[in-house]
ROSE-4610 file (N, C-alpha, C; in Angstrom, 1 decimal, always signed):
// ROSE-4610
residu = [X/X/X/X/X/X/X/X/X/X/X/X/X/X/X/X/X/X/X/X/X/X/X/X/X/X/X/X/X/X/X/X/X/X/X/X/X/X/X/X/X/X/X/X/X/X/X/X/X/X/X/X/X/X/X/X/X/X/X/X/X/X/X/X/X/X/X/X/X/X/X/X/X/X/X/X/X/X/X/X/X/X/X/X/X/X/X/X/X/X/X/X/X/X/X/X/X/X/X/X/X/X/X/X/X/X/X/X/X/X/X/X/X/X/X/X/X/X/X/X/X/X/X/X/X/X/X/X/X/X/X/X/X/X/X/X/X/X/X/X/X/X/X/X/X/X/X/X/X/X/X/X/X/X/X/X/X/X/X/X/X/X/X/X/X/X/X/X/X/X/X/X/X/X/X/X/X/X/X/X/X/X/X/X/X/X/X/X/X/X/X/X/X/X/X/X/X/X/X/X/X/X/X/X/X/X/X/X/X/X/X/X/X/X/X/X/X/X/X/X/X/X/X/X/X/X/X/X/X/X/X/X/X/X/X/X/X/X/X/X/X/X/X/X/X/X/X/X/X/X/X/X/X/X/X/X/X/X/X/X/X/X/X/X/X/X/X/X/X/X/X/X/X/X/X/X/X/X/X/X/X/X/X/X/X/X/X/X/X/X/X/X/X/X/X/X/X/X/X/X/X/X/X/X/X/X/X/X/X/X/X/X/X/X/X/X/X/X/X/X/X/X/X/X/X/X/X/X/X/X/X/X/X/X/X/X/X/X/X/X/X/X/X/X/X/X/X/X/X/X/X/X/X/X/X/X/X/X/X/X/X/X/X/X/X/X/X/X/X/X/X/X/X/X/X/X/X/X/X/X/X/X/X/X/X/X/X/X/X/X/X/X/X/X/X/X/X/X/X/X/X/X/X/X/X/X/X/X/X/X/X/X/X/X/X/X/X/X/X/X/X/X/X/X/X/X/X/X/X/X/X/X/X/X/X/X/X/X/X/X/X/X/X/X/X/X/X/X/X/X/X/X/X/X/X/X/X/X/X/X/X/X/X/X/X/X/X/X/X/X/X/X/X/X/X/X/X/X/X/X/X/X/X/X/X/X/X/X/X/X/X/X/X/X/X/X/X/X/X/X/X/X/X/X/X/X/X/X/X/X/X/X/X/X/X/X/X/X/X/X/X/X/X/X/X/X/X/X/X/X/X/X/X/X/X/X/X/X/X/X/X/X/X/X/X/X/X/X/X/X/X/X/X/X/X/X/X/X/X/X/X/X/X/X/X/X/X/X/X/X/X/X/X/X/X/X/X/X/X/X/X/X/X/X/X/X/X/X/X/X/X/X/X/X/X/X/X/X/X/X/X/X/X/X/X/X/X/X/X/X/X/X/X/X/X/X/X/X/X/X/X/X/X/X/X/X/X/X/X/X/X/X/X/X/X/X/X/X/X/X/X/X/X/X/X]
num = [1/1/1/2/2/2/3/3/3/4/4/4/5/5/5/6/6/6/7/7/7/8/8/8/9/9/9/10/10/10/11/11/11/12/12/12/13/13/13/14/14/14/15/15/15/16/16/16/17/17/17/18/18/18/19/19/19/20/20/20/21/21/21/22/22/22/23/23/23/24/24/24/25/25/25/26/26/26/27/27/27/28/28/28/29/29/29/30/30/30/31/31/31/32/32/32/33/33/33/34/34/34/35/35/35/36/36/36/37/37/37/38/38/38/39/39/39/40/40/40/41/41/41/42/42/42/43/43/43/44/44/44/45/45/45/46/46/46/47/47/47/48/48/48/49/49/49/50/50/50/51/51/51/52/52/52/53/53/53/54/54/54/55/55/55/56/56/56/57/57/57/58/58/58/59/59/59/60/60/60/61/61/61/62/62/62/63/63/63/64/64/64/65/65/65/66/66/66/67/67/67/68/68/68/69/69/69/70/70/70/71/71/71/72/72/72/73/73/73/74/74/74/75/75/75/76/76/76/77/77/77/78/78/78/79/79/79/80/80/80/81/81/81/82/82/82/83/83/83/84/84/84/85/85/85/86/86/86/87/87/87/88/88/88/89/89/89/90/90/90/91/91/91/92/92/92/93/93/93/94/94/94/95/95/95/96/96/96/97/97/97/98/98/98/99/99/99/100/100/100/101/101/101/102/102/102/103/103/103/104/104/104/105/105/105/106/106/106/107/107/107/108/108/108/109/109/109/110/110/110/111/111/111/112/112/112/113/113/113/114/114/114/115/115/115/116/116/116/117/117/117/118/118/118/119/119/119/120/120/120/121/121/121/122/122/122/123/123/123/124/124/124/125/125/125/126/126/126/127/127/127/128/128/128/129/129/129/130/130/130/131/131/131/132/132/132/133/133/133/134/134/134/135/135/135/136/136/136/137/137/137/138/138/138/139/139/139/140/140/140/141/141/141/142/142/142/143/143/143/144/144/144/145/145/145/146/146/146/147/147/147/148/148/148/149/149/149/150/150/150/151/151/151/152/152/152/153/153/153/154/154/154/155/155/155/156/156/156/157/157/157/158/158/158/159/159/159/160/160/160/161/161/161/162/162/162/163/163/163/164/164/164/165/165/165/166/166/166/167/167/167/168/168/168/169/169/169/170/170/170/171/171/171/172/172/172/173/173/173/174/174/174/175/175/175/176/176/176/177/177/177/178/178/178/179/179/179/180/180/180/181/181/181/182/182/182/183/183/183/184/184/184/185/185/185/186/186/186/187/187/187/188/188/188/189/189/189/190/190/190/191/191/191/192/192/192/193/193/193/194/194/194/195/195/195/196/196/196/197/197/197/198/198/198/199/199/199/200/200/200/201/201/201/202/202/202/203/203/203/204/204/204/205/205/205/206/206/206/207/207/207/208/208/208/209/209/209/210/210/210/211/211/211/212/212/212/213/213/213/214/214/214/215/215/215]
x = [+102.0/+101.5/+102.6/+103.3/+104.4/+105.5/+105.8/+106.9/+106.5/+105.3/+104.9/+104.9/+104.4/+104.5/+105.9/+106.8/+108.2/+108.8/+108.5/+108.9/+108.5/+107.2/+106.7/+107.1/+107.4/+108.0/+109.4/+110.2/+111.6/+111.5/+110.5/+110.3/+110.0/+109.1/+108.8/+110.0/+110.9/+112.1/+113.2/+113.0/+114.0/+115.1/+114.9/+116.0/+116.0/+114.8/+114.8/+113.5/+113.4/+112.2/+111.4/+110.3/+109.4/+108.9/+108.4/+107.9/+109.0/+110.2/+111.3/+111.6/+111.6/+111.9/+110.8/+109.5/+108.4/+108.5/+108.8/+108.9/+109.9/+111.0/+112.1/+111.9/+111.4/+111.4/+110.0/+109.0/+107.6/+107.6/+108.4/+108.3/+108.7/+109.4/+109.8/+108.5/+107.4/+106.1/+105.7/+105.9/+105.5/+106.5/+107.8/+108.7/+108.4/+108.0/+107.7/+106.4/+105.4/+104.3/+104.6/+105.6/+106.0/+106.7/+107.6/+108.3/+107.4/+106.4/+105.4/+104.6/+104.3/+103.6/+104.4/+105.7/+106.6/+106.7/+106.5/+106.6/+105.4/+104.3/+103.0/+103.2/+102.4/+102.4/+101.0/+100.8/+101.9/+102.2/+103.5/+103.9/+103.2/+103.0/+102.5/+103.7/+104.5/+105.7/+105.5/+104.5/+104.3/+103.9/+102.9/+102.4/+103.5/+104.2/+105.3/+106.4/+106.8/+107.9/+107.5/+106.2/+105.7/+105.7/+105.2/+105.2/+106.6/+107.5/+108.8/+109.5/+109.4/+110.0/+109.5/+108.2/+107.6/+108.1/+108.2/+108.7/+110.1/+110.9/+112.3/+112.6/+111.8/+112.0/+111.5/+110.4/+110.0/+111.0/+111.6/+112.7/+113.9/+114.2/+115.3/+115.0/+113.7/+113.4/+113.3/+112.7/+112.5/+113.8/+114.8/+116.1/+117.1/+116.6/+117.3/+118.4/+118.4/+119.3/+119.0/+117.8/+117.4/+116.7/+116.9/+116.2/+115.0/+114.2/+112.9/+113.1/+114.2/+114.4/+114.3/+114.6/+114.6/+113.2/+112.1/+110.8/+110.5/+111.2/+111.1/+111.4/+112.2/+112.6/+111.8/+111.4/+110.7/+109.3/+108.5/+107.1/+107.0/+107.8/+107.8/+108.2/+109.2/+109.6/+108.5/+107.7/+106.6/+105.5/+105.3/+104.3/+104.8/+106.1/+106.6/+106.4/+106.7/+106.6/+105.1/+104.2/+102.8/+102.4/+102.8/+102.5/+103.1/+104.4/+105.0/+104.3/+103.8/+103.1/+101.8/+101.1/+99.9/+100.1/+101.2/+101.6/+101.9/+102.7/+103.1/+101.9/+100.9/+99.7/+98.9/+98.9/+98.2/+98.9/+100.2/+100.9/+100.9/+100.3/+100.3/+99.5/+99.5/+98.8/+97.9/+97.2/+96.3/+95.1/+94.7/+93.6/+94.1/+93.6/+94.1/+94.3/+95.4/+95.7/+94.6/+94.1/+93.2/+91.7/+91.5/+90.1/+89.6/+88.3/+87.7/+87.3/+87.1/+86.8/+85.6/+84.5/+83.3/+83.5/+84.6/+84.8/+85.8/+86.4/+87.4/+87.1/+87.2/+87.0/+88.2/+88.6/+89.6/+89.1/+89.3/+88.7/+89.6/+89.7/+90.5/+89.6/+89.5/+88.8/+89.7/+90.0/+90.9/+90.2/+90.0/+89.3/+87.9/+87.2/+85.9/+85.3/+84.3/+83.6/+83.4/+83.3/+83.1/+82.2/+81.2/+80.3/+80.3/+80.5/+80.6/+79.6/+78.9/+78.0/+78.4/+78.5/+78.9/+77.8/+77.3/+76.4/+77.0/+78.4/+79.1/+78.8/+78.5/+78.2/+79.5/+80.7/+82.0/+82.9/+82.5/+83.3/+84.6/+85.7/+87.0/+87.7/+87.4/+88.1/+88.0/+88.6/+88.7/+89.9/+90.4/+91.4/+90.8/+90.8/+90.1/+91.1/+91.1/+92.0/+91.2/+91.1/+90.4/+91.4/+91.7/+92.7/+91.9/+91.7/+90.9/+89.6/+89.0/+87.7/+87.1/+86.0/+85.3/+84.9/+84.7/+84.2/+83.3/+82.3/+81.4/+81.4/+81.6/+81.5/+80.3/+79.3/+78.1/+78.2/+78.3/+78.3/+77.1/+76.0/+74.8/+74.2/+74.4/+73.9/+74.9/+76.0/+77.1/+77.2/+77.9/+78.2/+79.7/+80.2/+81.7/+82.0/+83.2/+83.6/+83.9/+83.9/+84.0/+85.2/+86.3/+87.6/+87.7/+86.6/+86.6/+87.1/+87.2/+87.6/+88.3/+89.0/+89.8/+89.5/+89.4/+89.3/+90.5/+91.3/+92.5/+92.2/+92.1/+91.7/+92.7/+93.0/+93.9/+93.1/+93.1/+92.4/+93.4/+93.4/+94.2/+93.4/+93.0/+92.2/+90.8/+90.2/+89.0/+88.2/+87.3/+86.6/+86.1/+85.9/+85.4/+84.3/+83.1/+82.1/+82.0/+81.9/+81.8/+80.5/+79.5/+78.2/+78.1/+77.8/+77.8/+76.6/+76.1/+75.0/+75.5/+74.5/+74.8/+75.4/+75.0/+75.5/+76.8/+77.5/+78.8/+79.9/+80.8/+81.9/+83.0/+83.5/+84.4/+85.7/+86.8/+88.1/+88.8/+89.3/+89.9/+91.3/+92.2/+93.6/+93.8/+94.2/+94.3/+95.5/+96.0/+97.0/+96.3/+95.8/+95.2/+96.2/+96.3/+97.2/+96.3/+95.8/+94.8/+93.5/+93.2/+92.0/+91.6/+90.7/+90.3/+89.3/+89.0/+88.0/+86.9/+85.6/+84.5/+83.5/+83.1/+82.1/+80.7/+79.8/+78.6/+77.4/+77.6/+76.5/+75.8/+74.7/+73.9/+74.6/+75.2/+75.9/+75.0/+73.7/+72.9/+72.5/+72.7/+72.4/+73.5/+73.2/+74.3/+74.9/+76.2/+77.0/+77.3/+77.0/+77.3/+78.8/+79.3/+80.7/+81.4/+80.6/+81.1/+81.0/+80.6/+80.5/+81.8/+82.0/+83.3/+83.6/+84.8/+85.3/+85.7/+85.2/+85.7/+86.8/+88.0/+89.2/+89.4/+89.4/+89.6/+91.0/+91.9/+93.2/+93.3/+93.4/+93.2/+94.4/+94.7/+95.5/+94.7/+94.6/+93.8/+94.7/+94.8/+95.6/+94.7/+94.4/+93.4/+92.2/+91.6/+90.4/+89.9/+88.8/+88.2/+87.5/+87.2/+86.5/+85.4/+84.1/+83.0/+82.4/+82.2/+81.5/+80.1/+79.2/+77.8/+76.9/+75.7/+74.8/+73.7/+73.7/+72.7/+73.4/+72.7/+73.2/+73.1]
y = [+81.7/+80.5/+79.4/+79.2/+78.3/+78.6/+79.9/+80.4/+80.1/+80.5/+80.3/+78.8/+77.9/+76.5/+76.0/+76.5/+76.0/+76.5/+77.7/+78.3/+77.4/+77.1/+76.3/+74.9/+74.3/+73.0/+73.0/+74.1/+74.2/+74.4/+75.1/+75.3/+74.0/+73.2/+71.9/+71.0/+71.2/+70.3/+70.9/+72.0/+72.6/+73.3/+73.6/+74.3/+75.8/+76.4/+77.8/+78.2/+79.4/+79.9/+80.6/+80.0/+80.6/+82.0/+82.1/+83.4/+84.5/+84.2/+85.2/+85.6/+84.6/+84.8/+85.7/+85.4/+86.2/+87.7/+87.8/+89.2/+90.0/+89.4/+90.1/+90.3/+89.4/+89.4/+89.6/+89.8/+89.9/+91.1/+92.2/+93.2/+92.8/+91.6/+91.1/+90.8/+90.5/+90.3/+91.6/+92.7/+94.0/+94.3/+94.0/+94.2/+93.3/+92.1/+91.1/+91.6/+92.2/+92.7/+93.8/+94.7/+95.8/+95.3/+94.3/+93.7/+93.1/+92.3/+91.7/+92.8/+93.9/+95.0/+95.6/+95.8/+96.3/+95.4/+94.1/+93.1/+92.9/+93.6/+93.5/+94.1/+93.6/+94.1/+94.7/+96.0/+97.0/+97.2/+97.7/+97.8/+99.0/+99.0/+100.1/+100.6/+101.5/+102.0/+102.7/+103.6/+104.3/+103.4/+102.5/+101.6/+100.7/+100.1/+99.1/+99.8/+101.0/+101.6/+102.0/+102.4/+102.8/+101.6/+100.4/+99.2/+98.7/+98.7/+98.3/+99.2/+100.5/+101.4/+101.3/+101.1/+100.9/+99.6/+98.6/+97.3/+97.4/+98.1/+98.2/+99.0/+100.1/+100.9/+100.1/+99.4/+98.5/+97.4/+96.9/+95.9/+96.4/+97.7/+98.3/+98.4/+98.6/+98.6/+97.3/+96.3/+95.0/+94.2/+94.6/+93.9/+94.8/+95.8/+96.7/+97.5/+97.6/+98.5/+100.0/+100.3/+101.6/+101.5/+102.5/+102.5/+103.4/+103.4/+104.1/+105.6/+106.2/+107.6/+108.0/+107.0/+107.3/+107.6/+107.2/+107.5/+109.0/+109.8/+111.2/+111.8/+111.0/+111.4/+110.7/+109.5/+108.6/+109.1/+109.5/+109.8/+111.1/+112.2/+113.3/+113.0/+112.1/+111.7/+110.9/+110.1/+109.4/+110.4/+111.4/+112.5/+113.1/+113.4/+114.0/+113.0/+111.8/+110.8/+110.6/+110.7/+110.6/+111.8/+113.0/+114.1/+114.1/+113.6/+113.5/+112.4/+111.3/+110.3/+110.9/+111.7/+112.3/+113.2/+114.0/+114.9/+114.1/+113.0/+112.2/+111.6/+111.1/+110.5/+111.5/+112.8/+113.8/+114.1/+113.9/+114.2/+113.0/+111.9/+110.7/+110.9/+109.8/+109.9/+108.7/+108.4/+107.3/+107.6/+108.9/+109.4/+109.9/+109.6/+110.0/+111.5/+112.0/+113.4/+114.1/+113.5/+114.1/+114.2/+113.8/+113.8/+115.2/+115.3/+116.6/+117.0/+118.2/+118.7/+118.0/+117.8/+117.2/+115.7/+115.1/+113.7/+113.4/+114.4/+114.2/+115.1/+114.5/+115.3/+115.3/+116.4/+116.5/+117.2/+116.7/+117.3/+116.9/+117.9/+117.7/+118.1/+117.3/+117.7/+117.6/+118.8/+118.8/+119.5/+118.8/+119.3/+119.8/+119.1/+119.4/+118.4/+118.7/+117.8/+118.3/+117.4/+117.7/+116.7/+117.2/+116.3/+116.7/+115.7/+115.9/+115.0/+115.5/+114.8/+114.9/+113.8/+113.8/+113.1/+113.8/+113.2/+113.0/+113.0/+112.9/+111.6/+111.7/+110.5/+109.8/+110.5/+109.9/+110.1/+109.5/+109.7/+108.9/+109.6/+109.0/+108.8/+109.6/+109.3/+110.5/+110.2/+111.3/+111.1/+112.2/+112.2/+112.8/+112.0/+112.4/+112.2/+113.3/+113.2/+113.7/+113.0/+113.4/+113.2/+114.4/+114.4/+115.0/+114.3/+114.7/+115.3/+114.7/+115.1/+114.0/+114.4/+113.4/+113.9/+113.0/+113.3/+112.3/+112.7/+111.8/+112.1/+111.0/+111.1/+110.3/+111.1/+110.4/+110.2/+109.0/+108.7/+107.9/+108.0/+107.2/+107.7/+109.0/+109.5/+109.6/+109.0/+109.1/+107.8/+107.9/+106.7/+106.6/+105.4/+105.3/+105.3/+105.8/+105.8/+104.3/+104.0/+102.6/+101.9/+102.6/+101.9/+101.9/+102.3/+102.3/+103.6/+103.7/+104.9/+104.5/+105.5/+105.2/+106.3/+105.8/+106.7/+106.5/+107.6/+107.5/+108.2/+107.5/+108.0/+107.8/+108.9/+108.9/+109.4/+108.6/+108.9/+108.9/+109.9/+109.9/+110.5/+109.7/+110.1/+110.7/+110.0/+110.5/+109.4/+109.8/+108.8/+109.3/+108.4/+108.7/+107.7/+108.2/+107.4/+107.5/+106.4/+106.4/+105.8/+106.5/+106.0/+105.6/+104.4/+103.9/+102.9/+102.7/+101.7/+100.3/+99.5/+98.1/+97.3/+97.6/+96.8/+97.2/+98.1/+98.5/+97.5/+97.3/+96.4/+97.2/+96.8/+97.5/+96.7/+97.3/+96.7/+97.5/+96.9/+97.7/+97.2/+98.2/+98.0/+98.9/+98.4/+99.3/+99.0/+100.0/+99.8/+100.3/+99.3/+99.7/+99.7/+100.9/+101.1/+101.5/+100.5/+100.8/+101.4/+100.9/+101.3/+100.3/+100.7/+99.7/+100.2/+99.3/+99.6/+98.6/+99.1/+98.2/+98.4/+97.3/+97.4/+96.9/+97.9/+97.6/+97.5/+97.4/+97.3/+95.9/+95.9/+94.6/+93.9/+92.7/+92.0/+90.8/+90.9/+89.8/+90.1/+91.4/+91.7/+91.3/+90.6/+90.2/+91.4/+91.2/+92.3/+91.7/+92.5/+92.1/+92.0/+91.0/+90.8/+91.9/+92.7/+93.7/+95.1/+95.1/+96.4/+97.0/+98.3/+99.0/+98.9/+98.9/+98.7/+100.1/+100.3/+101.4/+100.9/+101.4/+100.9/+101.9/+101.4/+102.2/+101.9/+102.9/+102.7/+103.5/+102.9/+103.6/+103.4/+104.4/+104.3/+104.9/+104.0/+104.4/+104.3/+105.5/+105.6/+106.0/+105.1/+105.4/+106.0/+105.4/+105.9/+104.8/+105.1/+104.1/+104.7/+103.8/+104.1/+103.1/+103.6/+102.8/+103.0/+101.8/+101.8/+101.4/+102.3/+102.1/+102.4/+102.0/+102.2/+103.3/+103.7/+104.7/+105.6/+106.6/+107.6/+107.1]
z = [+96.4/+97.1/+97.1/+96.0/+95.9/+96.9/+96.9/+97.8/+99.3/+99.6/+101.0/+101.4/+100.4/+100.7/+100.9/+100.1/+100.3/+101.6/+102.0/+103.3/+104.4/+104.4/+105.6/+105.5/+104.3/+104.3/+104.9/+104.5/+105.1/+106.6/+107.1/+108.5/+109.2/+108.6/+109.2/+109.2/+108.2/+108.2/+109.1/+109.7/+110.6/+109.9/+108.6/+107.9/+108.2/+108.3/+108.6/+109.4/+109.9/+110.7/+109.7/+109.3/+108.2/+108.7/+109.9/+110.4/+110.3/+110.7/+110.6/+109.2/+108.3/+106.9/+106.2/+106.6/+106.0/+106.6/+107.9/+108.4/+107.7/+107.3/+106.7/+105.2/+104.5/+103.0/+102.4/+103.1/+102.5/+101.4/+101.6/+100.6/+99.2/+99.1/+97.8/+96.9/+97.6/+96.9/+96.1/+96.8/+96.2/+95.0/+95.2/+94.2/+93.0/+93.2/+92.2/+91.4/+92.1/+91.5/+90.5/+91.0/+90.1/+88.9/+89.0/+87.9/+86.9/+87.4/+86.5/+85.7/+86.4/+85.8/+84.7/+84.9/+83.9/+82.7/+83.0/+81.9/+81.1/+81.5/+80.7/+79.3/+78.4/+77.0/+76.7/+76.6/+76.7/+78.2/+78.5/+79.9/+80.5/+81.8/+82.6/+83.4/+82.8/+83.4/+84.7/+84.8/+86.0/+87.2/+86.9/+88.0/+88.4/+87.4/+87.7/+88.5/+88.1/+88.8/+90.3/+90.4/+91.8/+92.7/+92.2/+93.0/+93.4/+92.4/+92.6/+93.6/+93.5/+94.4/+95.8/+96.0/+97.3/+98.0/+97.2/+97.7/+98.1/+97.3/+97.6/+98.9/+99.1/+100.3/+101.5/+101.4/+102.5/+102.9/+101.8/+102.0/+102.8/+102.6/+103.3/+104.8/+105.1/+106.5/+107.2/+106.5/+107.1/+107.2/+106.4/+106.5/+107.4/+108.0/+109.0/+108.3/+107.0/+106.3/+106.6/+106.9/+107.3/+108.7/+109.5/+110.8/+110.8/+111.9/+111.9/+111.7/+112.0/+111.8/+110.3/+109.4/+108.0/+107.5/+108.2/+107.8/+107.7/+108.5/+108.4/+107.0/+106.3/+104.9/+103.9/+104.2/+103.3/+102.9/+103.9/+103.6/+102.8/+103.1/+102.2/+100.7/+100.6/+99.3/+98.5/+99.3/+98.7/+98.2/+99.0/+98.5/+97.2/+97.1/+95.9/+94.7/+94.9/+93.9/+93.4/+94.4/+94.0/+93.1/+93.5/+92.7/+91.4/+91.2/+89.9/+89.1/+89.7/+89.0/+88.4/+89.2/+88.7/+87.5/+87.6/+86.5/+85.2/+85.4/+84.3/+83.6/+84.4/+83.8/+83.0/+83.5/+82.7/+81.4/+81.3/+80.1/+79.1/+79.5/+78.7/+77.4/+76.6/+75.3/+75.2/+76.3/+76.3/+75.4/+75.4/+74.6/+73.3/+72.1/+70.9/+70.8/+70.2/+70.1/+69.3/+68.3/+67.4/+67.9/+69.2/+69.7/+69.8/+69.5/+69.6/+71.1/+71.3/+72.7/+73.3/+72.5/+73.1/+73.3/+72.8/+73.0/+74.1/+74.7/+75.8/+77.0/+78.2/+79.4/+80.3/+80.8/+81.8/+83.0/+84.2/+85.4/+86.6/+87.5/+88.8/+89.9/+91.0/+92.2/+93.4/+94.0/+95.1/+96.2/+97.3/+98.5/+98.1/+97.2/+96.7/+95.8/+95.1/+94.3/+92.9/+91.9/+90.5/+89.9/+89.1/+88.4/+86.9/+86.1/+84.7/+83.9/+83.0/+82.2/+80.7/+80.0/+78.6/+77.8/+76.7/+75.8/+74.4/+74.4/+73.1/+72.4/+71.1/+70.3/+69.8/+70.1/+69.7/+71.0/+72.1/+73.3/+73.2/+73.5/+73.3/+74.7/+75.7/+76.9/+77.9/+79.1/+80.1/+81.0/+81.5/+82.5/+83.8/+84.9/+86.1/+87.3/+88.1/+89.3/+90.5/+91.6/+92.8/+94.0/+94.6/+95.7/+96.9/+97.9/+99.1/+98.6/+97.6/+97.0/+96.2/+95.5/+94.7/+93.3/+92.4/+91.1/+90.6/+89.8/+89.1/+87.6/+86.8/+85.4/+84.9/+84.3/+83.9/+82.3/+81.9/+80.5/+80.0/+80.8/+80.4/+79.2/+78.8/+77.6/+76.4/+76.6/+75.6/+74.8/+73.7/+72.9/+72.6/+72.8/+72.6/+71.1/+70.8/+69.4/+69.0/+67.7/+67.3/+67.8/+68.0/+68.4/+70.0/+70.7/+72.1/+72.7/+74.0/+74.7/+76.0/+76.6/+77.8/+78.8/+80.1/+81.2/+82.1/+82.3/+83.1/+84.4/+85.5/+86.8/+87.9/+88.6/+89.7/+91.0/+92.0/+93.3/+94.4/+95.2/+96.5/+97.6/+98.5/+99.6/+99.1/+98.2/+97.6/+96.9/+96.0/+95.3/+93.9/+93.0/+91.7/+91.3/+90.8/+90.3/+88.8/+88.1/+86.7/+86.3/+85.8/+85.5/+84.0/+83.7/+82.4/+82.2/+81.0/+80.8/+81.2/+81.5/+81.9/+80.8/+79.6/+78.4/+77.8/+78.5/+78.0/+78.4/+77.5/+77.8/+78.5/+79.7/+80.5/+80.7/+80.6/+80.8/+81.9/+83.0/+84.1/+84.3/+84.4/+84.9/+86.1/+87.2/+88.4/+89.2/+89.9/+91.0/+92.3/+93.1/+94.3/+95.5/+96.1/+97.3/+98.4/+99.2/+100.2/+99.6/+98.4/+97.7/+96.7/+95.7/+94.7/+93.8/+92.8/+91.8/+91.9/+91.9/+92.1/+91.0/+90.3/+89.3/+89.9/+90.1/+90.8/+89.8/+88.5/+87.5/+87.6/+87.0/+86.8/+85.6/+86.0/+84.9/+84.3/+84.6/+84.1/+82.6/+82.1/+80.8/+79.8/+78.7/+77.8/+77.1/+76.8/+76.1/+74.7/+73.7/+72.3/+72.1/+71.3/+71.1/+70.4/+69.5/+68.7/+69.4/+70.7/+71.4/+71.7/+71.5/+71.8/+73.3/+73.7/+75.1/+75.7/+76.9/+77.7/+78.6/+78.4/+79.2/+80.3/+81.5/+82.7/+83.3/+83.3/+83.9/+85.2/+86.3/+87.6/+88.6/+89.3/+90.5/+91.7/+92.7/+93.9/+95.1/+95.8/+97.0/+98.1/+99.0/+100.1/+99.5/+98.5/+97.9/+97.0/+96.2/+95.4/+94.2/+93.2/+92.0/+91.9/+91.7/+91.5/+90.1/+89.5/+88.1/+88.4/+88.0/+88.3/+87.1/+87.1/+86.0/+86.4/+87.7/+88.1/+89.1/+89.6/+90.5/+92.0]
């Protein structure tokens, strides 16, 4: 907002053409978002690198350093990077190594659907991937372990539903790329301060994740 205000002030003063400057340099906002994400504590390396890379490529086009013919090489490279990002996320250690099988769920839905129900009394987390498909994770009958749990979700051209009780404490970190995360629960019920937290770390590419309390 500060940057836009300065640009339009300079435009009013006749120093520069704000519209032209925005057309050329708007990808710097994406680069800045990536840098700020990398500066988080703890840092989100995958998300920050992805945003920074996308902003840098867009900047090459808006500043005419690359012409339109370069898109023939850019979009396949983007698909490769998305695939690698999914693989890297599955190799991460967001969920404790010592977690038992009944407390951890891993599922992938590609060109199809997947529904998973957990009644684990020490639920620790899940790794979910939906590519041109959908997945539903039902945790309404589960209990979080005392230190909390994590759901790592990646969506590309699909959707994921996470069903949880209304009184669960939810923390969301997401990278929305033409997508997003929506919490549709009833928030009128109070949440106890000592309630364990379910952390949802999501990347959504042309898709979405819904957090709901019913089907």
